N, C-alpha and C positions, 0 to 999 in steps of 0.2 A: 326603474333598471334607466344609465344612460346608454344612449344605441349609439356603435358605430355607424350603423346601417340601415337605414328602413329595412330593404329585404338585402338578404344573402345570397347567392346562388352560389349552390354546391356541385361543379364539374363542371371544366371550361371545354366541354366540345359544342359540333353545332346547335342541340338542342340549349342548352345552357348559357352561349351565347347568345342563340336568337331570343331567348327567355330574357336575358339585360338588354337587348337593344328594345324590344318591345315594352319594357317596362321604363325605360329612357323615352322612348319618345311619346308613350302613352302620359305619362307625368314627368315633365322637365322639373329639373331640381332636387326627384326623387335621391335619396343616397339611396347607391348600388353597389352592391360590390358581389365579387365571383369569386370562387376559390377552385385552383387546380391542383392537384397534388404533385403532376410533373412538371417538369423545368420550361417543355414548351403547349400551348394549345393544341387542342387538336390531334394529340397522341391517337389515340386509341381505334374507335372506329369511324370517327369521322377521316380518321387519314388511310385509316387501310378498307377503304372498297373501291369498289369498277368503277364508279363517278357516274352511274345513270343516274338520271333525271325519269322517274315513273309515271308513267300514266294513269295507274291505278285502275287497271283493268283486272288485274288479279283478283278482288278483294269483294269484300260480302258486300253489298248494296246496303247503304245506309247507313255502314259503320263508317269509323272515326277515320280508319285508314284509308277507305275509297274514296270520303270528301275533303279531306285531308291532300291525300294524294291529289287528287284532279283539282284544287284549287290550290297547291304549292309547288304544281309541276309548271302550270302559268305564273305563277309569282317569281316561281326559280328562273325561270327564262328571262324575265323581265327585269331583275335585280342580274343580273350579270350583265344585259346589255347594257342597265346603268351604268354599273360600276366597272365597265370593263374585263370581265373576268370572262377569261375560256369559256365559252360554249357553243350547243351546235344540238337542231332539233333535227335528229336526223331518221327517226321512226327506226322501227324493229320488227321483227319477222318474228315467230311463236309458230315451231315449227314441227308438223307430226308426220316422225321418220315411219310409222307402224300404221294401218288402217285399224285397229285397237283402236289408238287412240284419238281418233275423226268426232268419236263421243265427248269428250274432254275439249276439245278444242270448239265445237261448239257449245259448250258450254261456256267456252270463254267467250265465246264472240259474243254470245246472249248476256254476260253477265255485265260485258265492254259496254255497247250498248245501252243499260239498265245505269251503267254507273255516266251517260251520256258520251263515252268517248269515240271519237270515228274509228271504225274497226271495216279492213279491206280483206273481203276472203279470195284467196287466193288457192286457184288449182298448181297441181307439181310444174305446169310449162312456165306456169308467172310467176314463179319465186328464182326460177334465170334470172329474170327482170332486175330484180335485188340484187341477189346473191347468185351467183351463176357458181359457185363450188359448193353450193349445197343443195343436200339430196332431202326428198320429200316428197310425201304423197299430198301434202295439203299444208295450206299454213295461214296464219292472220296476219296481214299488215296493220300496225298500232303508230298510224302517224307523230303522235303528237310527244312517244318518247325522246329523250336528248341526250345528252353527256356534257359536263364542266367538271370542275376541278372542287371537290367537296372543301378541303383542305383549306383553298384559297378563299372559298365561299363564307369559312368560319374564320379566320381570319378577318375577313369585309367587316361580318360582324362585330368582332371587338375592338376593329377602330373605330368604325363608327360608334359604338358605347360607348370606348373610353373620352370620344370625342362631346360629347353630352353627359361626361363624369362621371362614369363609372371606371369603379377602382377595381380591377383586374390585378389580382395577386397567383402569380405560379409556384410553385415547389411548397404547394400547402396544403399539406395533405390532411384533412378531419381526424385526431383522436379520439375524442369524444363530444357530446350534446346535452345540455342541460338545459330541458324545455321547465321557462316555470308560468306562474300567473303573467307575470309581467314583462317577458323575455324569451329569446332562447339565447346561450351563453355555447360557444364554439373554440374547441380548443385547439389548437394545428402546431404543427410541430413550431412556427414562429411567435406564437401565444396566442392571445384570449382574445378573439371577437363577441362582439354583443349585437343582435338586432332584433329587430321587433318582428318577422315575417322569417321564417329557413326556406331555402325551396331548395328540393333534392333532385337534383339531372345528375346523378354520378354515374351513370348508364350500369356497368359491368358491376357494381357497388350499392347499386339502388338501393336495394334489397336490404343489404348490410346496415346503408344510412340511414336506413327505415326502422329499425330494429334498437341502433344505438342512439336514435332520438325516442322512443317510447311505444313504436310503432308496429304493430304484428301486418307485415303485409301481405299474408296470405298466401304469398308464393317464395319461388326459390331463384336465384338468377341460375341456369344452365348454362355453361358458357360450351357452343360449339365451335369450332376451327373451321373456318374455308380456308380452304386450298387453293391458289392459282398457280398454274404455267402462264405463259406468254412465249407467242410467234417471236422467233427469230427474227431479225429487219429483214432475210431476204425473204422471206414467206410470208410478210403481213397482208401481202395483197389477194394472199386467200379470201379476205375476212373484208367485205367493203364497212358494215354497219355492226348490227347489231342483232345475232341471231339467239335465240332462244329454244331450249325442248317444248314441250305441253307437261306440263307438272304434276307432281303425285299428290290432287289434293287432301291428303291424311298429312301433311308433311309441310312444315314451312317452305322448306327451302326451293328455290327453284330449280336446280339440277343444273348439270356442267352447261356454259353457255356460251357464247363467243361476242367480247366487250371491245370497239374500237375505241382508243380515250381519245377526250383534246389532246393529248401530246402524240398521238398514232399509233401508241403503242397498243399490241393488241392482246387482251387477257382471256384468257380459258380456265374457265370454273365458277366457282368454286364447288368443291366435294365439300360436305359437309360433316365435321370427325369430332369425339367429345375432346374437350381440352382438357389437360391435364390440371392447368391452372388458369385464372380469371384471365390471366392474361399472356396467356400459353401460346404462341403464336408456332412453335412447332413441336415434337414428342419429346425431346431434350428440355423444355421448361417444364417442370414439376413442384407445388407449390401444396406443400404437405396440410396446410391448412383447407386450400382451395379444396382441393382434393377430397378431404375428410369431410367438409361440409356438401359436398357433390353428393358424395355417398353415405351418408348419414339421412338425406332427405327422401320419406316416401317416394314422392313424386318420379322421383330417379330412377328406381327399379319400377314401378309403374311402368313408367314411357318406355322404359327397355324392353319391357315384357311387350308393348302393345306396337313399338317398333324395329324386334331387333332384327328382321329380314331386313330392312330397308337399311340400316345401321351398318350393315354386314357388309352390305356393297360398297356402303362410300368408305367401310376400312377396310377394305381392299383394292378400290382404286385409291385412296391414299399410300398404302404400302407399295402398290404396282403400280411402275411408270406403265406399264402395258398394258395395264389394264384400265388403265386413268385414258391410255391413248382411245384403249377400243368404242368408249364409252363417247368421246369425242368423234372418232369418225362416224358414227351413227349421224349426226349431224353436215360432220367436211371429210368426206370419204377419201380425198387427195393428202392429207395431215400424216404427218407420222412423228416417231416417238423423240426423232433427232429436230423435228421440227418445234419441239416443245423447251423452253428451258424455265427451274420454278423461279416463280416471283413472290412479291408480299404475300403474307399471308395475313387471314383478319379473325376477327372475336367476334362473335354476337351475341350478345346479351340478352338471351330469348329466356324469359320470365318463364317458370310452371309452378303448377299448381299441387298440390300434395295428392291428388288422384293420378300424377301424369300428366294432365292436361295441358298441353303450349295453348299459351294466351292469344289469342288470334288477332287481337286489335292489341291498339294502345290503351294505356292502361294508367289511368292517375287516382291518387287518394291526397289524405287529409284533407286539407277544408274546403268546403265548396259549399258556397252562397243558398246552393237548390235543397242541401239537407241542413234545417236548425242540428244544431247537437253535432255536426263533424266535428276533427278534431283541430283543435286552434295553433295556429304559430306555426303551420306547416303544409307545405303543399307536394308530395313526392309524383316523380317522371317513373311510373314504376314499369313499367314495358314501353320500351319505343326503340324495337330494332326494323331493317326495311321495313316500309320507305320514309324512316323519319330522317332522312338527310334531304330529300327530296320534299318533304313535311314539314320541314322545318320553321318558318317563318305562319304558318298558324298555329303550330302548334306552340311556338314562342309565345306567340299574343293568347292560348288558350290558356296555359300556364300564365301570364301574367295576369291575364282576367281574374283570375283564382287569387294569386298571390294580391292584388291590392284589395280586391275583399276582404282578406283576410286582415290587411290592412284596416281598412275602413271596419272592419266589427271589434279591432282592439284586438287584433292578434287572432 
């Protein structure tokens, strides 16, 4: 087969663009292409988040999330500094609002230290030193947490990769994949492209692309919408930095929190509700194919059975601004419903197993040089929700390593 590209990356979000950059850095002259179905890059998860550079305090010691978040946070700050992108290392507070949350707070402190993250334990009186309007019985201060503009970071990855020879194709949705012994052919709206190795960084559609290429990912992407409010400008002074509750360890979402961004807006949220489409940013957006895939997947019902009480609370806060405000007031008593206006929502691409388990870590599949006989010519990123933006540089290097190994093995 005559190749148009040595490596073709599907997905123009922050992970796909970091992978393209890592490939061009590792192998100058390598023919790298990126396919993005939207007309602009970073349109979905990358461009619809609160911009937090996560420290890694939440993640299981030794997990990819823990390793890549701590490495990625330092790399992200250095990258933003080098390329003049807006960022700030603000630190954040994780606040227990009830005494029953103190064991969870202590467990987080221990986990943070095991992940070699500086953690400062605060009494109720010390909380006011950092956040005078925040109420709590105790807190942790994580000094390495920061904020940036991840969409701007992704665009910079794209510019750097393009300068090194990568070709970026927007408006190029993948319609079919034909994997053969001598290469991979990809059909897009604009025509046919051939490559030696195909890399799947398709985010919300990563499981579909894996199946299209002939692989069974073993999971299904179940989309959860994160709905945000923001403080009206006159009330932004209520929050100085980043304030989080103690999370529910059984669920992958961090709860309603307060985030002052690099542009000085203050986001409040998100709550997490099932989306009725993979790109369903409001209740009005319903795509029958997406909804049918979610409802027909056994893992969806197992997940619902396991977490229905928690999810009922999330749905209540979605449908009732009063309930959402009450949740915020546990952290920020002075806030009122009039202080909150709707902000841009996001959708999390959460991989769920057939047994209803939520994949807790980043997950890769396809070719693995450590596993003889693994799938040739394909590398899949199957689970890369938060903190993937924070960890995008180390994730990109890992995916590039696998793709280059696949290339060296003859696909």
